[in-house]
ZAMARGU-4260 file (C-alpha; in steps of 0.2 Angstrom, whole numbers, plus 5000, padded with zeros to 4 digits):
<rodrens>
0) 4980/5083/5429 | 4985/5091/5445 | 4998/5105/5445 | 5006/5096/5461 | 5011/5083/5449
5) 5014/5093/5434 | 5026/5102/5448 | 5032/5085/5456 | 5039/5080/5437 | 5047/5094/5433
10) 5058/5093/5451 | 5061/5075/5446 | 5064/5079/5428 | 5078/5093/5434 | 5084/5087/5449
15) 5086/5068/5440 | 5085/5062/5458 | 5067/5053/5466 | 5074/5062/5485 | 5081/5077/5478
20) 5064/5080/5472 | 5055/5077/5485 | 5069/5089/5498 | 5064/5101/5486 | 5046/5099/5488
25) 5045/5094/5507 | 5039/5082/5501 | 5041/5058/5505 | 5049/5051/5493 | 5035/5038/5494
30) 5023/5055/5488 | 5034/5059/5474 | 5035/5041/5468 | 5016/5043/5468 | 5016/5059/5461
35) 5023/5053/5446 | 5014/5037/5444 | 4999/5046/5444 | 5005/5057/5429 | 5009/5041/5421
40) 4994/5034/5421 | 4985/5048/5416 | 4995/5051/5401 | 4998/5033/5396 | 5017/5034/5396
45) 5032/5031/5404 | 5041/5047/5410 | 5057/5038/5420 | 5069/5024/5419 | 5072/5021/5439
50) 5093/5017/5442 | 5102/5016/5458 | 5110/5034/5454 | 5093/5041/5453 | 5080/5042/5437
55) 5085/5047/5418 | 5071/5055/5408 | 5061/5045/5394 | 5060/5054/5376 | 5040/5057/5383
60) 5049/5067/5400 | 5060/5076/5387 | 5044/5081/5377 | 5033/5085/5392 | 5045/5096/5398
65) 5047/5104/5385 | 5030/5110/5382 | 5028/5114/5400 | 5042/5125/5399 | 5042/5142/5409
70) 5022/5140/5407 | 5019/5132/5424 | 5034/5141/5434 | 5023/5157/5428 | 5007/5147/5433
75) 5012/5144/5448 | 5020/5162/5451 | 5002/5169/5449 | 4994/5157/5456 | 5007/5166/5473
80) 5004/5183/5469 | 4982/5181/5472 | 4987/5171/5486 | 4998/5186/5493 | 4983/5198/5491
85) 4976/5186/5502 | 4987/5182/5515 | 4997/5186/5530 | 5015/5187/5524 | 5020/5188/5541
90) 5036/5176/5546 | 5053/5177/5539 | 5059/5177/5524 | 5078/5171/5520 | 5091/5180/5508
95) 5108/5175/5503 | 5121/5184/5493 | 5137/5192/5492 | 5141/5201/5510 | 5147/5218/5505
100) 5135/5218/5489 | 5122/5214/5504 | 5126/5225/5519 | 5132/5241/5508 | 5117/5241/5491
105) 5102/5229/5496 | 5097/5234/5517 | 5089/5247/5509 | 5078/5242/5499 | 5071/5229/5513
110) 5063/5241/5520 | 5046/5236/5511 | 5047/5217/5520 | 5050/5224/5537 | 5037/5237/5536
115) 5024/5222/5527 | 5030/5211/5543 | 5041/5200/5539 | 5058/5194/5547 | 5073/5197/5537
120) 5087/5185/5537 | 5106/5187/5526 | 5117/5175/5523 | 5134/5177/5516 | 5137/5165/5502
125) 5148/5163/5485 | 5146/5155/5467 | 5142/5137/5471 | 5136/5139/5489 | 5121/5151/5484
130) 5115/5142/5471 | 5115/5124/5484 | 5107/5135/5499 | 5095/5140/5486 | 5091/5120/5479
135) 5093/5115/5496 | 5077/5125/5503 | 5087/5134/5515 | 5086/5149/5509 | 5072/5159/5498
140) 5077/5173/5488 | 5099/5174/5481 | 5105/5188/5474 | 5119/5186/5462 | 5136/5195/5455
145) 5136/5181/5443 | 5128/5172/5429 | 5117/5157/5437 | 5118/5142/5423 | 5112/5129/5434
150) 5093/5124/5424 | 5086/5121/5441 | 5083/5138/5445 | 5076/5156/5438 | 5083/5173/5439
155) 5077/5190/5435 | 5092/5205/5434 | 5092/5218/5447 | 5103/5230/5442 | 5119/5236/5431
160) 5134/5243/5442 | 5150/5251/5434 | 5167/5245/5440 | 5180/5257/5442 | 5195/5255/5447
165) 5201/5269/5462 | 5214/5273/5471 | 5218/5289/5484 | 5223/5306/5474 | 5239/5305/5481
170) 5242/5287/5471 | 5230/5294/5454 | 5243/5307/5452 | 5259/5297/5454 | 5249/5285/5442
175) 5247/5299/5430 | 5265/5303/5431 | 5270/5285/5421 | 5274/5285/5404 | 5258/5275/5402
180) 5247/5268/5411 | 5248/5250/5414 | 5267/5257/5417 | 5258/5267/5429 | 5249/5253/5439
185) 5263/5244/5439 | 5272/5254/5449 | 5261/5254/5463 | 5254/5241/5477 | 5238/5228/5469
190) 5225/5226/5483 | 5212/5213/5475 | 5196/5204/5483 | 5204/5186/5476 | 5221/5180/5470
195) 5212/5178/5455 | 5210/5194/5450 | 5193/5194/5447 | 5188/5211/5445 | 5207/5216/5441
200) 5208/5206/5430 | 5188/5211/5420 | 5192/5231/5421 | 5211/5228/5413 | 5203/5218/5399
205) 5189/5230/5396 | 5202/5244/5396 | 5214/5235/5383 | 5227/5232/5393 | 5237/5223/5406
210) 5240/5225/5423 | 5256/5211/5422 | 5260/5198/5432 | 5263/5209/5450 | 5262/5198/5463
215) 5242/5204/5474 | 5254/5214/5488 | 5235/5212/5498 | 5219/5203/5497 | 5205/5200/5507
220) 5189/5188/5506 | 5178/5208/5506 | 5179/5225/5497 | 5177/5235/5514 | 5197/5231/5520
225) 5200/5234/5502 | 5195/5252/5502 | 5200/5257/5520 | 5218/5252/5515 | 5217/5262/5496
230) 5209/5277/5507 | 5224/5276/5518 | 5234/5278/5501 | 5244/5261/5501 | 5239/5255/5482
235) 5226/5254/5469 | 5209/5242/5467 | 5194/5239/5458 | 5175/5238/5464 | 5160/5241/5461
240) 5152/5259/5460 | 5140/5257/5472 | 5155/5252/5481 | 5166/5270/5479 | 5152/5282/5473
245) 5151/5292/5491 | 5170/5291/5494 | 5175/5297/5476 | 5161/5312/5479 | 5169/5315/5495
250) 5187/5316/5488 | 5195/5300/5496 | 5197/5288/5483 | 5197/5295/5465 | 5194/5285/5450
255) 5207/5277/5436 | 5202/5286/5421 | 5207/5270/5406 | 5206/5271/5386 | 5189/5265/5387
260) 5173/5264/5397 | 5172/5258/5414 | 5166/5241/5411 | 5146/5236/5417 | 5142/5219/5428
265) 5128/5214/5433 | 5116/5209/5450 | 5105/5195/5448 | 5088/5189/5459 | 5088/5173/5459
270) 5076/5159/5467 | 5069/5139/5464 | 5053/5140/5456 | 5047/5129/5470 | 5051/5143/5483
275) 5038/5154/5474 | 5023/5143/5481 | 5026/5154/5497 | 5016/5168/5497 | 5029/5178/5508
280) 5044/5171/5495 | 5033/5177/5479 | 5029/5193/5488 | 5047/5197/5492 | 5051/5193/5475
285) 5039/5205/5468 | 5045/5220/5480 | 5065/5217/5477 | 5060/5218/5457 | 5051/5232/5459
290) 5065/5243/5470 | 5078/5238/5461 | 5073/5242/5442 | 5062/5259/5451 | 5080/5264/5453
295) 5091/5254/5438 | 5102/5270/5430 | 5108/5265/5414 | 5101/5260/5398 | 5117/5255/5390
300) 5122/5243/5373 | 5136/5229/5383 | 5137/5223/5399 | 5152/5214/5406 | 5148/5198/5419
305) 5160/5200/5433 | 5158/5181/5437 | 5160/5173/5419 | 5167/5189/5410 | 5155/5186/5395
310) 5152/5199/5387 | 5128/5202/5387 | 5120/5215/5373 | 5104/5222/5374 | 5092/5229/5363
</rodrens>
């Protein structure tokens, strides 16, 4: 029973579609069907019921997928790692993620990839689009600030970052003059990353305060604009610490102290299991994980994910 047949089965099982699995594996639909038929012949049981809208796993398919678990992914990763040690890595690696995080934080970690001869291409995308680019094979690796729940993808935590409420020193001084923190924040214009105010609301919920229903004075789809406006002395905002650490150290921004410790958000490396058959992708994944884990600064008990608001607990 070949790994290729097992991989084809897993992709059909995860996608619920012969055609989608064929795209993920870069195979023709007849080839995928032949792999499934060959596997069915080997085990003597039908694995899928063919329907107009795709395929439906049988009980035998559910059992086989459960037995395989992540073992197939692990086996392919081991084979890819072995190939990395013997194959040329030159070529292009496509990485997708949130543009600010890629430019401000990820780029320095790409030097080992560039030094190895890889050509690196960065692509900006948010939730939903990031997953689809990975599933369609348009990008090799993704870096996400939210938990990816799609079972067709795999992820590993890269690092955690504090989420800070910040403003220019003079604005923070005005906030501190108010009767309480909520009143002080309400007295100043709010700068937010989106109209949903996700980072602002998560920071506020961790502080057990509310920031009211005051409209967002300024909204931008990148953190650079928020940081620039805040440093000019207009309003307050919330952003990951990597984006304001040096500005706080230089005195151009100041953290707004809440009653509770600032929350943490996690960043994840995300990939489609089939992508790791490419030694270049497997090598890039290993190098990024190694680089980020080497600088992980926090060993804390709690972690707030900025996308879902879920609290993760660490042992």
